[in-house]
C-alpha positions in Angstrom: 89.9 -67.8 108.3 89.5 -67.7 104.5 87.0 -70.0 102.8 88.6 -73.1 101.4 88.0 -73.6 97.7 87.2 -77.0 96.6 89.3 -78.3 93.8 87.9 -79.3 90.4 86.7 -82.9 90.3 86.2 -83.2 94.0 82.8 -84.3 95.3 80.5 -87.1 94.5 79.0 -85.3 91.4 82.3 -85.5 89.6 83.2 -89.0 90.6 84.1 -91.6 88.0 81.3 -93.4 86.2 82.3 -96.8 87.9 82.1 -95.2 91.3 78.7 -93.7 90.6 77.4 -97.2 89.5 78.7 -98.8 92.6 77.3 -96.0 94.7 73.8 -96.1 93.3 73.6 -99.7 92.4 72.0 -99.1 89.0 71.9 -96.7 86.1 68.8 -94.5 86.0 67.1 -94.3 82.5 66.9 -90.9 80.9 63.6 -89.0 81.6 62.8 -88.5 77.9 62.0 -91.6 76.2 60.8 -91.6 72.6 58.4 -94.5 72.0 58.4 -95.4 68.4 55.1 -96.6 67.1 53.2 -94.6 69.6 51.6 -92.4 66.9 51.0 -95.3 64.7 49.1 -97.1 67.4 47.0 -94.0 68.0 46.2 -93.7 64.3 45.5 -97.3 64.2 43.0 -96.9 67.1 41.3 -94.0 65.3 40.7 -96.2 62.2 38.4 -98.4 64.1 34.9 -97.6 65.4 33.7 -99.2 68.6 30.9 -101.7 68.4 28.1 -99.5 69.8 28.7 -96.7 67.3 29.0 -99.2 64.4 25.6 -100.6 65.4 24.0 -97.1 65.3 25.5 -96.3 61.9 24.2 -99.4 60.4 20.8 -98.9 61.9 20.5 -95.4 60.3 21.7 -96.7 56.9 19.0 -99.4 57.1 16.2 -96.8 57.8 17.4 -94.5 55.0 17.5 -97.4 52.6 14.0 -98.4 53.6 12.7 -94.8 53.1 14.3 -94.7 49.6 12.8 -98.0 48.6 9.4 -96.9 49.8 9.6 -93.7 47.8 11.1 -95.0 44.5 10.1 -98.7 44.7 12.0 -101.7 45.9 15.4 -102.2 44.4 15.5 -98.8 42.7 17.3 -95.6 43.6 16.5 -92.0 42.4 18.3 -91.4 39.2 21.1 -88.8 39.3 20.4 -85.6 37.5 22.6 -85.2 34.5 23.8 -81.6 34.1 25.5 -80.1 31.1 28.3 -77.7 32.1 30.3 -75.9 29.4 33.5 -74.5 30.7 37.1 -74.5 29.7 39.8 -76.7 31.3 42.4 -74.0 31.4 42.9 -72.1 34.6 44.7 -69.2 33.2 45.2 -65.8 34.8 42.7 -64.2 32.4 39.7 -66.0 33.8 36.6 -63.9 34.6 35.7 -62.9 38.1 32.1 -63.6 38.9 30.0 -61.1 40.8 30.2 -61.5 44.6 26.9 -59.9 45.3 25.0 -62.9 44.2 26.7 -65.9 45.8 23.9 -68.3 44.9 24.2 -67.6 41.2 26.8 -70.2 40.5 24.7 -72.9 42.1 21.6 -71.6 40.3 23.5 -71.6 37.0 23.4 -75.4 36.9 19.7 -75.5 37.0 18.1 -76.7 33.8 15.2 -75.1 32.1 12.7 -76.3 34.7 14.2 -74.0 37.4 12.2 -70.8 37.6 11.5 -68.1 40.2 8.6 -68.7 42.6 5.0 -68.4 41.3 3.4 -65.1 41.2 -0.3 -65.2 42.4 -2.5 -63.2 40.2 -6.1 -62.3 41.1 -8.3 -63.3 38.1 -10.6 -60.3 38.8 -7.7 -57.8 38.8 -6.2 -59.4 35.6 -9.7 -59.1 33.9 -9.9 -55.5 35.0 -6.5 -54.7 33.6 -7.4 -56.3 30.3 -10.3 -53.9 29.9 -7.8 -51.0 29.7 -5.3 -52.7 27.4 -4.7 -51.6 23.8 -7.0 -53.6 21.5 -4.8 -53.0 18.5 -1.2 -53.2 19.8 1.6 -52.3 17.5 3.8 -55.0 16.1 6.7 -55.8 18.4 10.0 -55.3 16.6 12.9 -57.6 17.5 16.6 -57.1 17.0 16.4 -59.2 13.8 13.8 -56.9 12.3 15.8 -53.8 13.1 19.1 -55.2 11.8 17.6 -56.5 8.6 15.9 -53.2 8.0 19.1 -51.3 8.6 21.2 -53.7 6.5 18.7 -53.3 3.6 18.7 -49.6 3.8 22.6 -49.4 4.1 23.0 -51.8 1.2 20.7 -49.8 -1.0 22.3 -46.5 -0.1 25.9 -47.6 -0.4 25.4 -49.7 -3.5 23.8 -46.9 -5.2 26.6 -44.5 -4.2 29.3 -47.0 -5.2 27.7 -47.8 -8.5 27.7 -44.1 -9.4 31.3 -43.7 -8.5 33.1 -46.9 -9.5 30.4 -49.5 -10.1 31.7 -51.8 -7.3 29.2 -53.5 -5.0 29.4 -53.0 -1.1 31.8 -55.2 0.8 30.3 -57.8 3.0 31.6 -59.3 6.3 34.8 -61.3 6.3 33.8 -65.0 6.0 36.2 -65.7 8.9 34.3 -63.3 11.1 31.1 -65.0 10.2 32.5 -68.3 11.0 33.8 -67.2 14.4 30.5 -65.7 15.5 28.6 -68.7 14.3 30.7 -70.7 16.6 29.9 -68.1 19.4 26.2 -68.7 18.6 26.7 -72.5 19.2 28.4 -71.8 22.6 25.7 -69.3 23.7 22.8 -71.6 22.8 24.2 -74.4 25.2 25.9 -72.1 27.8 25.3 -72.9 31.4 28.3 -71.6 33.4 32.0 -70.9 33.0 33.9 -68.5 30.8 32.5 -66.8 27.7 34.4 -66.8 24.4 36.6 -63.7 24.1 35.2 -63.0 20.7 31.9 -62.2 22.3 33.4 -60.0 25.0 34.7 -57.5 22.3 31.3 -57.1 20.7 30.5 -53.9 22.6 33.6 -52.2 21.3 32.7 -52.9 17.6 31.2 -50.2 15.5 28.7 -52.7 13.9 27.9 -54.5 17.2 24.2 -54.8 16.4 25.0 -56.6 13.2 27.6 -58.9 14.9 24.9 -59.5 17.7 22.4 -60.5 15.0 24.7 -63.3 13.8 24.8 -64.9 17.2 20.9 -65.1 17.2 20.0 -63.8 20.8 16.7 -65.5 20.6 18.5 -68.9 20.8 20.7 -68.0 23.9 20.2 -69.8 27.1 19.0 -67.8 30.1 22.4 -68.0 31.8 24.0 -66.6 28.5 21.5 -63.7 28.5 22.6 -62.8 32.1 26.2 -62.9 31.2 25.6 -60.8 28.0 23.7 -58.2 30.0 26.6 -57.9 32.4 28.9 -57.2 29.6 26.7 -54.8 27.6 25.5 -52.8 30.6 29.1 -52.2 31.7 30.7 -51.4 28.3 28.0 -49.7 26.2 27.0 -46.2 26.3 23.5 -45.4 27.7 22.0 -44.9 24.3 23.5 -48.2 23.1 22.5 -50.1 26.2 19.0 -48.8 25.8 18.8 -50.5 22.4 20.1 -53.8 23.7 17.6 -53.7 26.6 14.7 -52.8 24.3 15.5 -55.1 21.3 17.0 -58.2 23.1 16.4 -58.3 26.8 12.8 -57.1 27.0 11.3 -59.4 24.3 13.1 -62.4 25.9 11.7 -61.5 29.3 8.1 -61.1 28.0 8.2 -64.3 26.0 9.5 -66.3 29.0 6.8 -65.0 31.2 4.1 -65.6 28.6 5.3 -69.2 28.0 6.1 -70.4 31.6 3.8 -68.0 33.6 6.9 -67.0 35.6 10.4 -65.7 35.0 13.6 -67.6 34.8 16.1 -66.8 37.6 18.9 -65.8 35.3 16.5 -63.5 33.3 15.4 -61.9 36.6 19.0 -61.4 37.6 19.7 -59.8 34.1 16.9 -57.3 34.7 18.5 -56.4 38.0 21.9 -56.2 36.5 20.6 -53.9 33.7 19.8 -51.3 36.4 23.5 -50.5 36.4 22.4 -47.9 33.8 19.0 -46.7 35.2 18.3 -44.2 32.4 18.7 -46.9 29.8 16.6 -49.3 31.9 13.7 -46.9 32.1 13.9 -45.9 28.4 14.5 -49.4 27.1 12.3 -51.5 29.3 9.9 -49.8 31.6 8.6 -47.0 29.4 8.2 -49.1 26.2 6.4 -51.7 28.3 3.8 -49.0 29.5 3.6 -47.6 26.0 2.8 -50.9 24.3 -0.5 -51.0 26.1 -0.2 -54.8 26.3 1.5 -55.2 29.6 -0.2 -57.9 31.7 -0.6 -57.9 35.4 1.9 -60.8 35.8 4.5 -58.9 33.8 4.0 -55.7 35.9 4.2 -57.5 39.1 7.4 -59.4 38.3 9.2 -56.4 36.7 7.9 -54.1 39.3 9.4 -56.1 42.1 12.8 -55.1 40.8 11.9 -51.5 41.5 11.3 -52.3 45.2 14.5 -54.3 45.6 17.0 -51.9 43.9 18.2 -48.5 44.8 17.4 -46.0 42.0 18.5 -42.3 41.8 15.8 -39.9 42.4 16.3 -38.0 39.1 15.8 -41.1 36.9 12.7 -42.2 39.0 11.2 -38.7 38.8 11.6 -38.6 35.0 10.0 -42.0 34.8 7.1 -41.0 36.9 6.6 -37.9 34.9 6.6 -39.9 31.6 4.2 -42.6 32.9 1.8 -40.0 34.2 1.5 -38.5 30.8 0.9 -41.8 29.0 -2.5 -43.2 28.0 -3.7 -45.1 31.0 -3.5 -48.9 31.4 -3.5 -51.0 34.4 0.3 -51.6 34.5 0.8 -47.8 34.9 -0.9 -47.9 38.2 1.4 -50.6 39.5 4.6 -49.0 38.4 3.5 -45.5 39.8 2.5 -47.0 43.1 5.9 -48.8 43.4 7.9 -45.6 42.5 5.7 -43.4 44.8 6.2 -45.8 47.6 10.0 -45.3 47.5 9.3 -42.1 49.3 11.5 -39.8 47.2 11.7 -36.0 47.8 10.0 -35.2 44.5 10.1 -31.9 42.7 6.8 -30.0 42.6 6.6 -30.4 38.9 6.5 -34.2 39.2 4.1 -34.1 42.0 1.8 -31.7 40.1 1.9 -34.2 37.1 1.0 -37.1 39.3 -2.0 -35.1 40.8 -3.1 -34.2 37.2 -2.8 -37.8 36.2 -5.5 -38.7 38.7 -7.6 -35.7 38.1 -7.8 -36.5 34.3 -10.1 -39.4 35.3 -12.9 -37.0 36.3 -14.3 -37.3 32.8 -13.8 -41.1 32.6 -17.0 -42.9 33.5 -15.5 -46.5 33.4 -15.2 -48.5 36.5 -11.5 -48.2 37.5 -9.6 -51.2 38.9 -8.5 -51.5 42.5 -4.9 -50.9 41.5 -5.8 -47.4 40.4 -7.4 -46.7 43.9 -4.3 -48.2 45.6 -1.9 -46.0 43.8 -4.2 -43.0 44.5 -4.0 -43.9 48.2 -0.3 -44.2 48.2 0.1 -40.8 46.6 -2.0 -39.2 49.3 -0.2 -41.0 52.1 3.3 -40.1 50.9 2.8 -36.5 49.6 -0.3 -35.1 51.3 1.5 -32.3 53.0 3.2 -31.3 49.8 -0.1 -30.7 47.9 -1.8 -27.3 47.7 -5.3 -26.8 49.2 -6.7 -26.4 45.6 -5.2 -29.8 44.6 -6.7 -31.5 47.7 -10.2 -30.0 47.0 -10.0 -31.3 43.4 -9.0 -34.7 44.6 -11.8 -34.8 47.1 -14.2 -33.9 44.3 -12.6 -36.8 42.3 -13.6 -39.2 45.2 -17.3 -38.4 44.6 -16.9 -39.7 41.0 -14.7 -42.7 41.5 -15.0 -44.3 44.9 -14.1 -47.6 46.5 -15.9 -48.9 49.7 -12.7 -49.3 51.7 -10.0 -47.3 50.0 -11.9 -44.0 49.4 -12.6 -43.4 53.0 -8.9 -43.8 53.9 -7.9 -41.3 51.0 -10.4 -38.8 52.3 -9.1 -39.0 55.8 -5.5 -38.5 54.6 -6.4 -35.4 52.6 -8.6 -33.8 55.2 -6.3 -34.4 58.2 -3.1 -33.0 56.8 -1.4 -29.6 56.2 -1.0 -28.0 52.8 2.0 -26.3 51.2 2.0 -22.6 50.9 -0.6 -21.2 48.5 1.8 -18.8 46.8 4.2 -21.6 45.9 1.5 -24.0 44.8 0.6 -24.5 41.2 -3.1 -25.3 40.9 -3.5 -28.4 38.7 -6.5 -29.1 36.6 -8.5 -26.2 37.9 -8.7 -24.2 34.7 
């Protein structure tokens, strides 16, 4: 018998609404009920703190207030430090992007003149020993102003004489509008702390007479933060020869003056020295070599500037050329510090550089002065790092040197390093100082 199909509307599910009410007796409320005000009640509950937590907060606030009053006196609070920040209000698309490698620089840029790097401990005995080897009659230090004024005078004399012979007209000076613009730049850089630099200053490296324009801005009046930003711009946009002049005439005198005045180096100037290593050739020729040639580098200056050598990666060719040049200079205490730091970087040095370093120490066989401990330390580092690259003749000469200049603790270690090590082939070795 076939299955009987039920007609539509049949069954209790499709009964009329009145029948459903009568059958069930009451209407069931829907399952989803939106309660208005539930979120408001929850937010209102979150706005209040219970009694126990309020009591703890008030207790901690009272304790902190008592500590502040005990430290600064009753009824007084520590004054807020006022900071001068020079920055533009506009947020254009041409804003400068700061370096990401120094995330703390922006915070440190707000530090006033009192914020300097940590103190460098200097042994008075070592400092006195280094002063014995300093140049007693140092040459006068020339600044950018001296160089510019000398060049301007020479150029004016040359051009004016040539122009007078041809047409009798005097040499044209800078446009007064240009002078006015860069005098305004000088005012900005003398108070700069953080923010964007004037665009007129950013185009200085592209100018043919950039030294003359830089002289108008008076670099000796720049803040330390402005010097760092200027070093960023010039190290990136100048050629190596031009960057060397900027380092030697502007950056190095400012660093030495800051160390001499405050006995430590400003954070921004230290960062400027590190940023200047973007061009290592210009850094060595404009900062390190002139510092060694001056004969007046103090122990504090050598330690601070030398710490940059240990923290930064430097190509081996530039470091080798610097070691070769320092080894040939007249000795002073700073040379030993820079040589020790460069040797301790463990480069694979060419034999020519290694032979020059060995000859540098052998030249002291005729020097009867008492050498400082820094000399013995650099001697030890050379033997530790390159003992197996020396020839047997060089080792014998160095052992003979130990009989002339010895140190109670260091000389025994040097002798042990030289004796208990292999030597390079005699055929490839170049005897140094044996003739």
